[in-house]
N, C-alpha and C positions, 0 to 999 in steps of 0.2 A: 944343609945337607939333605933334609927330607924333601924339599922342593926339587932338588936335582934328581933324586930317585923317582919322584912322581913324574917329572918331565920325561925321563927315560921310559918309564912304564907306560905313559900316555903315547909316547912315540911308538913303542913296541906294539901297543894295541891297535894304533892306526895302521902300522905296517901289516899286522895280521888281518885286519879287515880288508885291506887293499888286496891281499893275497887271496882271501876267501872270495872277493868279488871276482877276481881273475879265474879262480877255479870253477866258480859257479858259471861263468861265461863259457869256459872250455867245456863243462858238462853239457851245457845247453847245446852248444855246437856239435858235440859228439852225439848227443841224443837226437838231434835233428838228422844227422848223417846216418845214424843207425836205423831209424824208423823211417824209411822212404815211403812205406805204404800208408794208407790212410785207414787205420784201424783204431778201435776204442782204446786199445792198450797204448798205441803211439801217441794219440792226442792226449791221453792222461799223462804219459811221461813227459811230453813236451810241455804241457801246461804246468806240471810241477816244477820243471827246471826253469821256465820263464818266471814263475812265481818266486822261486828262491833268488834268482838273479835280480828281480825287481826290488825284493825286500832288502837285499844287501846293498843295492845301489842307493835306496832311500837312506839307509843307515850311514853310508859314506857321505852322501850329500848333507845330512843333519850334522855329522862330525865336521865336515869342512866348514859349515856355517858356524859352528860352535867355536872352532879354532880361529876363524876369521874374526869373530866378535871379540875374542880374548886378546887379540893383538893390538897394541897401542897404534894410534894413527900417527903417521909421520908429520913432523912439524913443518 
């Protein structure tokens, strides 16, 4: 029973991470549309949004590798 709850929790955390990646992408897109001029503030905002998206994408990739490594190989 504990393993089933852990599996549900793992799935929920994976879905949450996917949602966070999507939100980070949308934030970057919106930031790039908002700051069309080339100002220091615009560059800082876009850089911060890119870094956040990059970090979350890496976390998602590591999670995907971890899940793939846990699955048994088909016979």
